DOKOLNU-796743 format. One line per 2 residues: number of its first residue (from 1); their letters; for each residue x, y, z of C-alpha. Coordinates in Angstrom, 3 decimals, decimal comma, padded with zeros to 6 digits. Last residue first. Layout:
NUM	A	X Y Z; ...
This chain:
757	QF	-049,157 132,426 194,025; -051,449 130,033 195,891
755	PS	-051,784 126,544 194,394; -055,382 125,911 193,235
753	VT	-058,047 124,283 195,408; -060,599 122,306 193,358
751	LP	-063,817 121,261 195,102; -066,388 118,636 194,078
749	VI	-069,437 118,520 196,359; -070,895 115,121 197,346
747	LS	-074,137 115,878 199,128; -075,380 113,432 201,749
745	TQ	-078,919 113,828 203,032; -079,662 112,434 206,443
743	EF	-082,801 110,854 207,833; -083,909 111,899 211,306
741	GS	-085,860 109,378 213,346; -084,130 110,225 216,632
739	NT	-084,930 113,913 216,257; -083,328 116,224 218,777
737	GV	-082,759 119,926 218,170; -081,776 121,336 214,769
735	PL	-081,249 118,267 212,662; -077,963 117,804 210,795
733	DI	-077,474 117,992 207,044; -074,488 116,296 205,507
731	VT	-071,700 117,564 203,250; -069,088 115,209 201,817
729	VQ	-066,385 117,226 200,046; -064,836 115,521 197,046
727	YN	-061,453 117,081 196,626; -058,954 118,116 193,956
725	GA	-055,709 119,605 195,208; -053,992 122,519 196,896
723	PT	-053,551 122,138 200,588; -055,986 123,903 202,913
721	IS	-053,960 125,837 205,481; -054,512 124,336 208,878
719	EV	-056,175 126,603 211,408; -054,057 128,613 213,907
717	TP	-055,317 128,235 217,427; -055,879 131,293 219,583
715	AT	-053,844 131,307 222,804; -055,598 129,826 225,736
713	FG	-056,046 131,699 228,978; -057,435 130,815 232,347
711	GG	-060,694 131,879 233,837; -064,231 131,454 232,611
709	CS	-064,668 134,425 230,375; -065,187 136,884 233,243
707	IA	-061,889 135,754 234,746; -060,079 136,402 231,492
705	LA	-061,669 139,831 231,146; -060,700 140,800 234,699
703	LF	-057,148 139,624 234,116; -056,908 141,543 230,872
701	AL	-058,247 144,678 232,536; -055,733 144,335 235,309
699	AA	-052,959 143,795 232,795; -054,073 146,815 230,825
697	PA	-054,171 148,907 233,980; -050,576 147,844 234,650
695	FA	-049,427 148,486 231,085; -048,244 152,028 231,734
693	NA	-046,002 150,779 234,458; -043,496 149,562 231,960
691	WG	-043,435 152,925 230,258; -041,762 154,681 233,148
689	TR	-041,778 153,909 236,805; -040,661 157,479 237,535
687	SR	-044,079 158,750 236,575; -043,782 161,827 234,421
685	RP	-046,482 160,675 231,976; -049,067 160,051 234,647
683	WV	-051,179 157,062 233,553; -054,526 157,829 231,850
681	AI	-053,430 157,673 228,238; -051,102 154,751 228,618
679	GA	-053,825 152,646 230,168; -056,228 153,510 227,365
677	LA	-053,661 152,480 224,833; -053,305 149,078 226,505
675	VA	-057,049 148,534 226,610; -057,347 149,373 222,924
673	PL	-054,596 147,003 222,022; -056,247 144,224 224,108
671	PL	-059,808 144,510 222,689; -059,249 142,009 219,768
669	WF	-057,686 139,190 221,763; -060,661 138,073 223,867
667	AY	-063,209 138,268 221,111; -060,927 136,075 219,057
665	PW	-060,654 133,553 221,880; -064,434 133,770 222,516
663	IQ	-065,661 133,000 219,032; -063,959 129,723 218,135
661	HP	-065,734 127,181 220,367; -069,087 128,779 219,561
659	GL	-068,522 128,175 215,856; -067,158 130,772 213,536
657	PP	-068,625 131,502 210,142; -066,060 131,331 207,348
655	AQ	-064,454 134,573 206,364; -065,225 135,684 202,827
653	AL	-061,990 135,423 201,005; -058,563 136,936 200,723
651	AP	-055,893 134,337 200,068; -053,491 133,415 202,865
649	GT	-055,067 130,075 203,816; -058,234 128,393 205,022
647	TH	-060,995 126,902 202,875; -064,720 127,554 202,984
645	IE	-067,507 125,732 201,094; -070,650 127,873 200,957
643	LT	-073,957 126,123 200,239; -077,005 127,668 198,594
641	VT	-080,267 125,682 198,837; -082,996 125,678 196,179
639	QP	-086,257 123,926 197,084; -087,974 120,702 196,092
637	TS	-091,304 119,909 197,799; -091,420 117,699 200,886
635	ML	-089,795 120,441 202,925; -086,309 121,256 204,219
633	TI	-086,169 124,166 206,646; -082,724 125,723 206,372
631	QS	-080,529 127,143 209,110; -077,324 129,059 208,271
629	PV	-079,058 131,228 205,679; -077,202 130,624 203,398
627	SN	-075,727 127,202 204,107; -072,511 126,353 205,901
625	CS	-069,198 124,719 205,186; -065,792 123,924 206,583
623	IG	-062,450 122,946 205,103; -059,199 123,459 206,997
621	VD	-057,505 120,235 205,934; -058,043 118,471 209,254
619	LA	-061,453 120,154 209,510; -062,749 118,022 206,602
617	PT	-061,876 114,700 208,203; -059,793 112,756 205,632
615	FT	-060,716 109,927 203,266; -058,116 108,745 200,765
613	AT	-059,188 107,111 197,496; -056,841 104,916 195,469
611	TG	-057,611 104,354 191,766; -055,232 107,002 190,495
609	NV	-054,752 109,318 193,435; -058,189 110,374 194,616
607	TT	-058,840 112,753 197,463; -061,948 112,488 199,561
605	VT	-063,046 115,067 202,089; -064,977 114,274 205,209
603	TC	-067,706 115,707 207,442; -068,655 119,159 206,152
601	EF	-071,692 120,382 208,070; -075,105 121,693 207,123
599	TV	-077,884 122,896 209,385; -081,406 121,515 209,509
597	EE	-085,049 122,335 210,204; -087,271 119,462 209,051
595	SQ	-090,683 119,620 207,320; -091,801 116,039 206,626
593	GS	-091,143 113,886 203,532; -088,507 111,931 205,405
591	PS	-085,655 112,901 203,094; -086,791 116,567 203,032
589	VL	-086,227 117,886 199,542; -083,146 119,413 197,952
587	TV	-082,061 121,421 194,910; -078,405 122,423 194,933
585	TV	-076,445 125,660 194,595; -072,669 125,790 195,061
583	TS	-070,481 128,562 196,451; -066,710 128,410 196,855
581	SQ	-064,743 130,171 199,566; -061,187 131,504 199,583
579	GS	-058,409 130,858 202,082; -056,483 128,443 199,898
577	FV	-057,102 129,513 196,329; -060,385 128,677 194,564
575	PT	-061,547 126,709 191,526; -065,225 127,351 190,641
573	TE	-067,449 124,439 191,638; -068,083 121,323 189,514
571	TT	-071,738 120,337 189,443; -073,315 118,502 192,346
569	PV	-073,788 114,862 193,244; -076,810 114,454 195,496
567	IT	-076,924 111,012 197,131; -080,026 110,947 199,280
565	WS	-078,802 108,887 202,160; -081,197 107,096 204,434
563	YL	-078,564 106,141 206,956; -079,406 103,186 209,130
561	AP	-077,316 101,515 211,793; -079,266 098,368 212,581
559	SS	-079,076 097,230 216,202; -076,274 094,741 216,481
557	QL	-076,854 091,042 216,063; -076,129 088,225 218,481
555	GF	-075,318 084,874 216,853; -072,658 083,956 219,380
553	SD	-069,928 084,536 216,768; -070,986 088,153 216,485
551	TA	-073,375 089,661 213,961; -073,075 093,163 212,565
549	TL	-075,767 095,219 210,883; -075,414 098,212 208,577
547	QI	-078,122 099,855 206,495; -077,917 102,184 203,499
545	PF	-081,307 103,622 202,618; -080,962 104,780 198,996
543	SN	-082,328 107,954 197,425; -081,273 108,406 193,809
541	VS	-078,308 108,600 191,474; -078,561 105,628 189,133
539	EY	-076,267 102,665 188,473; -074,970 102,901 192,021
537	TH	-071,371 101,846 192,608; -070,391 100,335 195,944
535	TA	-067,254 100,479 198,043; -067,040 098,460 201,237
533	SY	-065,351 099,204 204,511; -065,003 097,159 207,715
531	AG	-063,685 098,472 211,005; -062,887 097,423 214,568
529	NT	-059,387 096,160 213,894; -060,838 093,840 211,239
527	VV	-064,615 093,388 210,919; -065,198 090,350 208,721
525	GT	-067,077 090,932 205,490; -070,459 091,296 203,814
523	AT	-071,548 093,644 201,031; -075,217 093,704 200,046
521	TG	-076,769 094,828 196,754; -080,532 095,012 196,229
519	DG	-080,559 098,774 195,753; -080,529 099,749 199,428
517	FD	-076,780 099,500 199,986; -077,116 096,745 202,582
515	IS	-073,921 096,563 204,613; -073,273 093,323 206,487
513	AT	-070,586 093,147 209,143; -069,218 089,898 210,577
511	LT	-067,812 090,183 214,060; -065,404 087,911 215,933
509	AG	-066,095 087,974 219,639; -064,544 090,431 222,063
507	QP	-067,369 089,779 224,488; -068,512 093,396 224,502
505	DS	-068,284 093,558 220,669; -067,138 096,633 218,752
503	CN	-067,986 098,064 215,367; -066,966 100,858 212,976
501	AT	-068,599 100,217 209,612; -067,431 102,229 206,615
499	AV	-069,484 102,830 203,472; -067,728 103,961 200,289
497	VS	-069,761 105,598 197,567; -069,736 105,328 193,787
495	FP	-071,901 106,921 191,093; -072,799 105,408 187,718
493	TT	-074,179 107,863 186,844; -072,901 111,429 186,826
491	FT	-070,643 113,314 189,154; -067,335 113,098 187,301
489	QS	-064,610 113,705 189,896; -063,606 110,056 189,992
487	GA	-064,204 107,437 192,646; -065,613 107,652 196,114
485	GA	-068,250 109,625 197,982; -068,653 109,187 201,704
483	VS	-070,688 107,060 204,097; -070,287 106,498 207,819
481	LT	-071,888 103,771 209,893; -071,740 103,149 213,626
479	CS	-071,773 099,775 215,304; -072,592 097,970 218,531
477	PP	-072,197 094,276 219,255; -074,802 092,287 221,158
475	HN	-074,522 091,488 224,855; -074,354 087,964 226,212
473	TT	-077,156 086,877 228,539; -078,797 084,757 225,831
471	VT	-082,328 084,111 224,544; -082,784 081,993 221,404
469	IT	-085,815 082,957 219,328; -086,741 079,866 217,323
467	AT	-088,582 080,280 214,011; -090,582 077,180 213,033
465	NS	-091,231 076,845 209,322; -094,435 078,226 207,903
463	NV	-097,781 076,462 207,695; -100,093 076,555 204,662
461	PG	-103,881 076,731 204,949; -106,664 076,020 202,447
459	AI	-107,872 076,769 198,933; -109,917 079,815 199,996
457	NT	-106,827 081,357 201,531; -104,809 080,632 204,645
455	AQ	-101,305 081,533 205,831; -100,153 080,029 209,159
453	VW	-097,317 081,544 211,177; -094,656 080,066 213,438
451	YS	-093,057 080,802 216,820; -090,497 079,280 219,177
449	TT	-089,293 080,554 222,570; -085,913 080,645 224,389
447	AT	-086,375 082,197 227,827; -086,284 085,761 229,173
445	LA	-088,306 087,344 226,389; -089,595 090,905 226,071
443	PT	-092,818 090,565 224,048; -092,538 089,309 220,479
441	TY	-092,870 091,547 217,462; -094,884 090,016 214,625
439	SS	-094,654 090,688 210,900; -096,891 089,892 207,921
437	GV	-099,950 090,717 209,975; -102,443 088,661 211,998
435	AG	-100,963 088,762 215,490; -104,063 090,165 217,236
433	EI	-104,218 087,354 219,768; -101,321 084,916 219,492
431	PI	-102,629 081,405 218,851; -101,397 078,787 221,337
429	SA	-102,899 075,359 220,472; -102,179 075,638 216,745
427	DG	-099,225 073,227 216,771; -098,405 072,879 213,064
425	SQ	-095,027 074,592 213,334; -093,660 074,348 216,888
423	GQ	-094,805 076,729 219,587; -096,341 080,189 219,689
421	YW	-098,724 080,966 216,863; -099,091 083,720 214,273
419	QL	-102,202 084,013 212,076; -102,293 085,239 208,475
417	TA	-105,146 085,711 206,002; -105,062 085,251 202,225
415	PA	-107,031 086,768 199,334; -106,716 084,536 196,257
413	SS	-103,746 083,847 193,974; -101,473 083,996 197,007
411	TV	-097,944 085,153 197,740; -096,714 085,299 201,326
409	SV	-093,690 087,030 202,861; -092,976 086,465 206,556
407	SL	-091,457 088,584 209,305; -090,419 088,020 212,902
405	TA	-089,445 090,866 215,235; -087,544 090,091 218,422
403	ST	-087,910 091,373 221,976; -085,503 092,160 224,807
401	GS	-085,260 090,930 228,400; -082,515 088,402 227,711
399	LI	-080,417 089,444 224,712; -081,476 088,076 221,351
397	TQ	-080,598 085,178 219,038; -082,717 084,786 215,939
395	SS	-084,606 082,196 213,879; -086,024 083,350 210,571
393	PQ	-089,642 083,681 209,435; -089,906 082,130 205,953
391	TS	-089,880 084,185 202,768; -091,865 082,900 199,769
389	IV	-094,651 081,332 201,807; -096,986 080,147 199,033
387	PP	-100,728 080,363 199,576; -102,991 077,446 198,617
385	AA	-103,939 077,226 194,942; -107,333 078,562 193,969
383	TM	-108,797 076,376 191,232; -110,798 078,113 188,569
381	AA	-114,319 076,879 188,079; -115,808 075,284 184,962
379	VG	-119,563 074,904 184,379; -121,296 073,285 181,380
377	QP	-125,031 073,984 180,919; -126,668 077,395 181,092
375	GF	-129,845 077,764 178,981; -129,313 081,482 178,593
373	FT	-127,473 083,151 181,461; -126,735 086,894 181,286
371	GS	-128,399 087,536 184,684; -129,232 085,583 187,793
369	IT	-127,169 084,124 190,641; -128,934 082,090 193,326
367	NV	-127,399 081,427 196,760; -128,067 078,058 198,356
365	SN	-127,459 076,938 201,935; -125,940 073,475 202,345
363	SE	-124,325 074,785 205,574; -120,725 073,649 205,119
361	VD	-120,781 072,913 201,374; -122,239 076,332 200,542
359	IV	-124,209 075,698 197,352; -124,123 078,317 194,586
357	SV	-127,030 078,076 192,154; -126,749 079,452 188,626
355	TD	-129,797 080,776 186,818; -131,440 080,592 183,409
353	DA	-134,716 079,007 184,602; -134,644 075,814 182,528
351	AN	-130,900 075,192 182,309; -129,998 075,518 185,996
349	SV	-126,179 075,598 186,233; -124,725 074,405 189,554
347	YI	-121,687 075,890 191,332; -120,524 074,033 194,461
345	SG	-118,832 075,880 197,333; -115,983 075,689 199,812
343	GG	-113,672 073,674 197,588; -110,970 076,327 197,254
341	PG	-112,313 077,737 194,019; -115,778 076,300 193,350
339	IA	-116,422 072,625 192,671; -118,325 072,200 189,414
337	LG	-121,804 071,192 188,274; -123,621 071,411 184,967
335	IP	-127,250 070,389 184,441; -129,745 071,438 187,106
333	MN	-133,333 071,468 185,783; -135,071 074,348 187,556
331	GV	-133,009 075,866 190,336; -131,547 074,317 193,507
329	QV	-132,978 072,145 196,260; -130,303 070,192 198,107
327	QT	-130,814 066,437 198,343; -129,100 063,956 200,653
325	PT	-128,172 060,506 199,392; -128,348 057,575 201,787
323	PT	-125,044 055,760 201,902; -124,681 052,259 200,462
321	ST	-121,529 050,764 201,888; -118,281 049,178 200,723
319	LT	-116,885 051,082 197,760; -117,740 054,622 198,803
317	AT	-118,262 058,173 197,574; -119,901 059,976 200,478
315	FF	-123,214 061,627 199,682; -124,642 064,466 197,626
313	AV	-127,743 064,846 195,495; -128,464 068,116 193,717
311	DN	-132,058 069,164 193,203; -134,650 069,916 190,605
309	PS	-137,276 067,353 191,656; -136,281 065,508 188,489
307	NA	-138,941 063,823 186,355; -137,954 065,397 183,030
305	GG	-134,255 065,569 183,803; -131,581 067,061 186,030
303	ES	-130,228 065,339 189,102; -126,884 067,143 189,385
301	LY	-124,473 064,985 191,388; -122,192 065,859 194,331
299	LV	-119,775 063,345 195,885; -118,191 063,885 199,309
297	NN	-114,731 062,283 199,249; -113,092 064,816 201,638
295	PL	-111,219 066,303 198,637; -114,607 067,072 197,030
293	IA	-116,032 064,844 194,291; -117,763 066,268 191,209
291	MG	-120,657 065,296 188,952; -122,873 067,141 186,437
289	YT	-120,823 067,328 183,255; -122,453 064,566 181,188
287	PL	-125,896 065,330 182,566; -128,028 062,231 183,154
285	AQ	-131,033 061,437 180,991; -134,559 060,150 181,585
283	IA	-134,834 060,716 185,293; -136,571 058,544 187,894
281	QN	-134,962 059,270 191,270; -134,403 056,505 193,765
279	LP	-130,680 057,395 194,052; -129,372 053,846 194,283
277	IV	-125,665 053,380 195,229; -124,094 050,627 193,095
275	NP	-120,641 049,317 194,123; -118,556 048,704 191,022
273	PN	-117,507 045,160 190,106; -114,213 043,897 191,575
271	DS	-111,311 043,791 189,127; -109,245 046,140 191,283
269	AP	-106,939 049,074 190,520; -109,838 051,227 189,319
267	DA	-111,626 050,792 192,672; -115,256 051,289 191,759
265	CA	-118,240 053,559 192,420; -121,600 053,281 190,654
263	VA	-124,149 056,072 191,088; -127,823 055,292 190,669
261	TN	-131,016 055,977 188,779; -133,994 053,665 188,434
259	GL	-137,302 054,484 186,782; -137,611 050,990 185,376
257	DP	-137,733 052,059 181,724; -135,422 055,020 182,496
255	DA	-132,557 052,712 183,478; -129,839 054,961 184,875
253	IS	-126,111 055,407 185,552; -123,866 058,079 187,079
251	FC	-120,138 057,472 187,401; -117,747 057,002 190,317
249	VI	-113,999 056,297 190,382; -112,299 055,642 193,725
247	SG	-108,597 055,461 194,714; -107,417 058,461 192,677
245	DA	-106,259 060,416 195,740; -108,507 063,389 194,974
243	TV	-111,485 061,138 194,207; -112,434 060,629 190,558
241	AI	-115,540 061,809 188,678; -117,895 060,628 185,918
239	SG	-121,008 062,004 184,222; -123,793 060,204 182,384
237	TI	-124,342 056,579 181,491; -127,537 054,973 180,263
235	FY	-127,877 051,138 180,169; -128,437 049,954 183,705
233	SD	-129,248 046,330 184,651; -125,564 045,287 184,604
231	VP	-122,575 047,356 185,753; -119,283 046,640 183,981
229	LT	-115,640 047,442 184,955; -113,582 047,649 181,768
227	KI	-109,839 047,199 181,200; -107,040 048,255 178,832
225	VD	-108,906 050,835 176,755; -106,211 052,387 174,553
223	PT	-104,498 055,776 174,280; -102,200 055,892 171,229
221	SA	-098,491 056,155 172,003; -099,385 054,654 175,350
219	TT	-099,094 056,862 178,459; -102,845 057,498 178,538
217	DV	-103,666 053,897 179,476; -107,458 053,869 179,521
215	ID	-109,841 052,331 182,063; -113,391 052,138 180,709
213	IC	-116,119 052,238 183,340; -118,971 050,219 181,973
211	VG	-122,681 050,171 181,188; -124,905 047,181 180,547
209	TF	-125,649 044,242 178,277; -124,296 045,952 175,151
207	NS	-121,462 043,410 174,729; -118,963 046,256 174,305
205	CA	-120,174 047,949 177,462; -121,580 051,447 177,146
203	DA	-119,281 054,163 178,399; -118,258 056,434 181,276
201	IY	-114,542 056,897 180,601; -111,691 056,774 183,108
199	AR	-108,288 058,057 181,937; -105,032 056,827 183,446
197	TS	-101,488 058,220 183,546; -102,618 061,761 184,428
195	DP	-100,982 061,606 187,895; -104,231 062,521 189,682
193	SF	-106,138 059,871 187,689; -108,362 061,287 184,990
191	AI	-112,022 061,885 184,118; -114,152 061,275 180,989
189	AT	-117,809 061,520 180,022; -120,392 060,169 177,561
187	PS	-118,716 057,364 175,634; -120,656 055,073 173,248
185	VV	-118,357 052,167 172,374; -114,727 053,154 173,085
183	GI	-111,903 050,836 171,982; -109,090 053,140 170,902
181	VQ	-108,840 056,685 172,258; -108,393 059,142 169,409
179	DV	-105,331 060,895 167,947; -103,333 064,142 167,630
177	VQ	-105,985 066,864 167,442; -103,892 070,057 167,390
175	NT	-103,755 072,812 169,997; -099,942 072,851 169,755
173	ST	-098,971 072,733 173,426; -102,472 071,596 174,393
171	DI	-102,131 068,330 172,424; -105,726 067,353 171,729
169	RN	-107,100 063,803 172,204; -110,432 062,954 170,589
167	VA	-112,739 060,464 172,311; -114,799 058,932 169,546
165	PV	-118,066 057,311 168,585; -118,484 057,071 164,804
163	DS	-121,857 055,533 163,912; -124,327 057,088 166,339
161	GP	-121,561 059,088 168,018; -120,903 059,608 171,718
159	IV	-118,311 062,401 171,163; -115,966 063,106 174,118
157	VY	-113,216 065,737 173,717; -109,959 065,086 175,603
155	AF	-107,505 067,889 176,364; -103,835 067,056 176,798
153	KG	-100,700 068,362 178,536; -102,298 070,125 181,510
151	DP	-100,729 067,835 184,114; -104,168 067,235 185,631
149	TI	-105,514 066,142 182,213; -108,071 068,400 180,558
147	AI	-111,747 067,538 180,039; -114,216 068,218 177,218
145	QV	-117,750 066,853 177,186; -120,829 066,226 175,025
143	PP	-119,437 066,667 171,506; -122,063 066,968 168,748
141	TD	-122,568 063,821 166,672; -120,537 062,297 163,783
139	GV	-117,066 061,990 165,247; -113,436 062,992 164,670
137	LG	-112,496 066,563 165,588; -110,445 068,363 162,924
135	QI	-110,690 071,919 164,188; -109,127 073,859 167,040
133	TD	-109,604 077,636 167,208; -106,971 079,741 168,969
131	TL	-106,398 082,852 171,103; -109,929 084,134 171,756
129	SG	-109,996 086,975 174,285; -111,026 087,133 177,943
127	TA	-107,772 088,927 178,734; -106,308 086,909 181,616
125	TD	-108,577 083,951 180,808; -107,049 083,440 177,351
123	IV	-109,701 081,592 175,349; -109,289 078,454 173,233
121	LV	-112,278 077,524 171,042; -112,950 073,900 170,112
119	EF	-114,740 072,836 166,922; -117,927 071,120 165,802
117	SA	-119,773 074,312 164,865; -123,143 073,670 166,546
115	TP	-121,552 072,149 169,633; -119,579 075,259 170,576
113	VV	-116,868 073,491 172,628; -114,985 075,813 175,004
111	YL	-111,413 075,442 176,276; -110,452 078,099 178,866
109	LT	-106,767 078,933 179,261; -104,698 080,423 182,106
107	ND	-106,235 078,627 185,093; -102,972 076,711 185,802
105	PT	-104,869 073,400 185,677; -106,304 074,239 182,233
103	LA	-109,978 075,086 182,332; -112,827 073,092 180,765
101	LP	-115,965 073,628 178,669; -118,900 071,590 177,338
99	RP	-121,985 073,557 176,209; -121,368 076,367 173,730
97	LK	-124,417 076,713 171,437; -122,979 078,921 168,665
95	GA	-119,532 080,419 169,123; -117,883 081,550 172,341
93	NI	-118,271 085,312 172,770; -117,203 085,982 176,352
91	TG	-119,578 087,440 178,947; -119,284 089,917 181,790
89	IV	-118,656 090,401 185,507; -121,421 088,117 186,771
87	RN	-121,507 088,439 190,566; -120,598 085,726 193,057
85	TN	-118,529 088,279 195,037; -115,253 086,385 195,474
83	AN	-116,004 083,846 192,728; -116,337 086,601 190,114
81	IV	-118,618 084,965 187,537; -117,957 084,875 183,795
79	SV	-120,760 084,013 181,361; -119,840 082,050 178,241
77	TS	-121,536 083,154 175,052; -123,387 081,977 171,969
75	GN	-126,872 081,085 173,122; -128,823 077,980 174,108
73	GN	-125,903 076,341 175,900; -124,829 079,449 177,789
71	AV	-121,557 077,985 179,070; -120,763 079,021 182,662
69	YV	-117,262 080,085 183,752; -116,181 080,635 187,389
67	CP	-113,477 083,160 188,214; -110,572 083,515 190,675
65	YD	-109,703 086,410 190,420; -111,923 089,462 190,026
63	AT	-110,047 091,605 192,571; -106,696 090,827 190,990
61	NP	-103,960 088,408 192,008; -104,316 086,288 188,857
59	PC	-105,782 087,752 185,649; -109,544 087,394 185,037
57	AP	-110,446 089,611 182,116; -114,066 090,099 181,063
55	SQ	-114,712 090,291 177,322; -117,148 093,152 177,032
53	AV	-120,665 092,708 175,838; -121,554 094,021 172,386
51	AF	-122,195 090,571 170,911; -124,018 089,587 174,084
49	TA	-127,105 091,526 173,070; -127,151 090,091 169,552
47	TV	-126,733 086,610 170,963; -129,527 087,224 173,446
45	IF	-131,925 088,163 170,675; -130,855 085,283 168,441
43	AA	-131,188 082,844 171,337; -134,664 084,145 172,087
41	VL	-135,923 082,680 168,836; -134,268 079,347 169,583
39	KW	-135,666 079,332 173,107; -139,185 079,925 171,852
37	AR	-138,858 076,947 169,532; -137,610 074,800 172,374
35	ML	-140,528 075,874 174,523; -142,950 074,872 171,808
33	QS	-141,315 071,468 171,539; -141,838 070,984 175,255
31	MH	-139,096 071,398 177,763; -137,714 068,895 180,268
29	TV	-136,004 066,688 177,715; -132,366 067,885 177,831
27	EG	-130,065 065,875 175,559; -126,983 064,258 177,152
25	VP	-127,827 060,695 176,046; -130,603 060,498 173,497
23	TQ	-134,197 061,381 174,362; -136,851 059,039 175,706
21	GP	-140,634 059,172 175,346; -140,637 056,132 173,090
19	RR	-137,101 054,782 172,987; -134,143 056,360 171,188
17	QC	-131,235 053,965 170,750; -127,574 054,648 171,578
15	SR	-127,615 053,365 175,168; -129,318 050,160 174,045
13	CQ	-126,566 049,341 171,603; -128,106 046,322 169,809
11	SK	-128,119 047,930 166,372; -124,450 048,658 166,773
9	AK	-123,743 045,023 167,470; -125,432 044,041 164,268
7	SS	-123,358 046,556 162,348; -120,273 045,012 163,908
5	RP	-118,338 046,767 166,641; -114,598 046,984 166,334
3	ER	-112,748 044,476 168,533; -111,680 045,760 171,922
1	M	-108,091 046,112 172,968
């Protein structure tokens, strides 16, 4: 740990002294005194204008996200830029003369330092509103930088100080100043190792013979300078940055007397002196927030100052060579600099012409943003995290000559694109043309093939797992699905149904059935004797697509059996005797949303004895149903439908409508008495053959009628008498004609049949 500076030592601090024609560290010197005065007057005007500006929100996964923030150092606001469109979407009130600012790693909070009030403002980026104000900073000069550790736990505020230099540490969980870094001399900027265990501070050396990189142990109870790496012949420090892997630390340095500026890069794990890379630009002060290093180790530095050509220098951060810097022309007096979301651009604030330059790192082209800026200085850009593949494409087994559909679910804080590939994950040599959606259906396959998908946003690409489609000559199982009501006779929520899978497998393999009830609940079990049933209770009565799939022991899966059931429990019907009919009125819509012509049919009835439910085909107990009229056109808008539930038995009731298989036997029997009487009437009464011969014409007529009806004779069947009891009648609608995409509606109609007396 360093010894405290003596008063004599303080007087020797070259980086703290003002020389003729030189301004202190971090102060802009490009403008004349008259210009400064004009700026102060304009600040009041701009402040009044910004006071009515909206606070722009920047919540994740919205059109404005991610955002870039620019401190208006000569005003009282922070301008917010939509990084997708590079347009200013509004300003945030941020105290007087906000200059340093920083974002938390999760992009949720913006820390702003209004230098005129000596405090730190905390702003919620999702709402653009102030959430906290931090006071109690130690130091005697305005802060020049704020930075937040990569783990987001602490914010460090740098104050050079003429007598009380300090680097204040703020606990972001409480937003309280907890301590200061021990051993700093005249700090100007701070950066951190990727794991947050080390801080690197651009500082004056304790012996005042040059400038140093301070290495600080941030894991100590009180952060302390544990090592310094000095650079002689330079005595002004500016900004500092660290490579993505933490192996190189670079900071800007200058000697205005000699007109020399440079960047010094060092290995923080070594004791070797930093490598100095001359810039050959004579500037009088270096910005304290004007340096950044891309993940590919390209360093960008704002070259603002009185003698600056108004450009940004960039070159490869290095320890062993001296690369030649390249300049990109930007606006007048560049100050702040930050890497844009995803690393594809650099945002530069131009203090003298109130603009922000956006540099494309691929082409070095520059786009200029104007409006709402007033002496812009510090810049902070949201990071755009790479996409997250929340659901991976799954491997499948299919029959030779068929296709498979692969699906992926991706979440992303910034707009993402997808591209499917054939092969193993990471092998991009076989992209599939046009396969850019969240699902991909393969062509018919005859050999096992692998696929994967890559999701990309502004932050970079992410590869999915490999999904292997195994091709086999075995045949998949086949299944049908039936659904009926279950439980008590109270048709309110919760409401129970029983779904039954009837499956078979060509290979005789063991089958596992999976029934998805459409509300996030799935029942899975082994198919026994060709069937598997599961009862499920819905918490609300609504439309639910119930889907069945079965998988055999070879991994082959049946085609999904899908019933989009609209469960419509009805009110209790009027009790009837066997042979009577009951009428119920329901309100229905087309399940598919399209006009569909349907008829209605009773499929099963459910009887409940205690907790045991018995399911019986409706015709087995003499129950049938129809609508009035017999064909209904369901539409997307609700309509009233009247259903008649018919029973069989001795009671008088409206006769149920007869199907085609029932009409001809009755039609056949009804004319026989009339035919017989006609034969009697026309036969001679005194015929010696007597009454027996009177039926001969009737027999002939009967024979002719039988032949005309297809030949043969079947006596009319006698329908079962509906037993007394309480039933749940499952009524479904059936399409008129063919419609492979038809979606059924299931109505559960309660029916009470009273004992006949």
